[in-house]
C-alpha positions in Angstrom: 24.8 84.3 -1.6 23.6 85.6 -4.9 20.0 86.3 -5.7 18.1 88.0 -8.4 15.2 90.4 -8.2 12.8 90.9 -11.1 9.3 92.1 -11.8 6.8 89.4 -11.1 4.9 87.8 -13.9 1.9 85.5 -14.0 4.2 82.5 -13.9 5.3 83.7 -10.4 1.8 83.7 -9.0 1.9 80.2 -7.5 5.1 81.1 -5.6 3.6 84.4 -4.5 0.5 82.5 -3.2 2.7 80.2 -1.1 4.8 83.0 0.4 1.6 85.1 1.0 0.2 82.2 2.9 3.4 82.1 5.0 3.0 85.8 5.7 -0.6 85.5 6.8 0.3 82.4 9.0 3.0 84.5 10.6 0.7 87.4 11.2 -1.8 85.1 12.9 0.7 83.1 15.0 2.5 86.2 16.2 -0.8 87.7 17.4 -0.6 90.6 14.9 -4.0 90.0 13.3 -6.3 87.1 14.1 -8.8 88.3 11.5 -6.7 87.2 8.5 -7.7 84.1 6.5 -4.3 82.3 6.1 -5.7 80.3 3.1 -7.0 83.4 1.2 -4.0 83.5 -1.1 -4.6 79.9 -2.2 -8.3 80.5 -2.9 -9.6 81.4 -6.4 -10.2 85.0 -5.1 -6.6 85.2 -3.8 -5.1 83.9 -7.1 -7.3 86.3 -9.1 -6.2 89.3 -7.0 -2.5 88.4 -7.0 -2.6 87.7 -10.8 -4.2 91.2 -11.3 -1.5 92.8 -9.2 1.3 91.4 -11.3 -0.4 92.2 -14.6 -2.0 95.6 -14.2 -0.3 98.9 -14.9 -1.8 100.2 -11.7 0.0 97.7 -9.6 3.2 95.7 -9.4 5.0 92.7 -8.0 8.6 91.9 -7.5 10.2 88.5 -6.9 13.5 87.7 -5.2 15.0 84.4 -6.3 18.0 82.3 -5.3 18.5 80.2 -8.4 15.1 78.6 -9.1 13.8 79.1 -5.6 11.6 82.1 -4.8 12.8 83.6 -1.5 10.8 86.8 -1.3 8.2 88.9 -2.9 6.5 92.3 -2.8 3.1 93.3 -4.1 2.0 96.9 -4.3 -0.5 99.2 -6.1 -1.6 102.7 -6.7 -4.3 104.0 -4.4 -6.3 107.2 -4.6 -8.3 108.3 -1.5 -10.4 111.3 -0.6 -8.2 112.3 2.4 -8.1 116.0 2.5 -4.3 115.7 2.2 -2.2 117.3 -0.5 -1.1 113.9 -1.8 -4.2 111.7 -2.1 -2.8 109.4 -4.7 0.0 107.1 -3.4 1.8 103.8 -3.8 0.6 101.2 -1.2 3.0 98.4 -0.4 0.4 95.7 0.3 2.3 92.5 1.0 6.0 91.6 1.4 7.8 88.6 2.8 11.4 87.4 2.7 12.1 83.8 3.7 13.5 83.7 7.2 16.7 82.1 6.2 17.4 85.0 3.8 16.6 87.9 6.1 19.3 90.4 7.0 20.9 90.3 3.5 19.4 93.4 2.0 16.8 91.6 -0.1 13.8 93.4 1.5 15.5 96.7 1.1 16.1 96.0 -2.6 12.5 94.9 -3.1 11.3 98.2 -1.5 13.7 100.2 -3.6 12.4 98.6 -6.7 8.8 99.4 -5.6 9.8 103.0 -4.9 11.4 103.3 -8.4 8.1 101.9 -9.9 6.0 104.4 -7.9 8.2 107.3 -9.0 7.9 106.1 -12.6 4.1 106.5 -12.2 4.5 110.1 -11.0 3.8 109.3 -7.3 5.4 111.1 -4.4 4.3 109.1 -1.5 4.5 105.4 -0.4 2.5 103.8 2.4 2.4 100.5 4.1 0.1 99.2 6.9 1.8 97.2 9.6 0.6 95.9 12.9 1.7 98.2 15.7 2.8 95.0 17.5 5.2 94.0 14.7 8.3 95.8 16.0 10.6 94.0 13.6 8.6 95.2 10.5 8.3 98.7 11.9 12.1 98.8 12.4 12.6 97.6 8.8 10.2 100.1 7.3 11.9 102.9 9.3 15.2 101.8 8.0 14.0 102.1 4.4 12.7 105.6 4.9 9.1 105.2 6.1 7.8 106.7 9.3 4.6 106.4 11.4 1.8 108.7 10.2 -1.6 107.3 11.4 -2.8 104.7 13.8 -5.9 102.8 13.1 -7.9 101.5 16.1 -10.3 98.6 15.8 -12.7 96.9 18.2 -15.1 94.0 18.3 -18.9 94.7 18.1 
């Protein structure tokens, strides 16, 4: 199959919203995070944030298409934290999903590589992604593209 990857634009926002909803539904159904609002991306707040990510110089989005069909996306941004670490400014991969029928074809890897190139063009040296520790498939994928575990965040109900 042939597919194209390009930087996301505001015209891609509705497709990103739909794929983000699928991502969140998967996270909930798989027991990775029950605290996610699956409908957030379809809300005005979600649309506004996704639109900002694809139009701001401090963030980016990439789209994978098979003809006119959007089959995957990646959204990321620049983050600066007071961490006490040498690299406190980094690229955060916020959301990514490849349609299940297109997985295993290298599309996710190409999206991540585009994101890495964008981050390097911004002078960044570090990329981060948060993933549920229960999501073994995602962890295996991110390890494959050169990311490794650094921190573990623990949460609990009050």
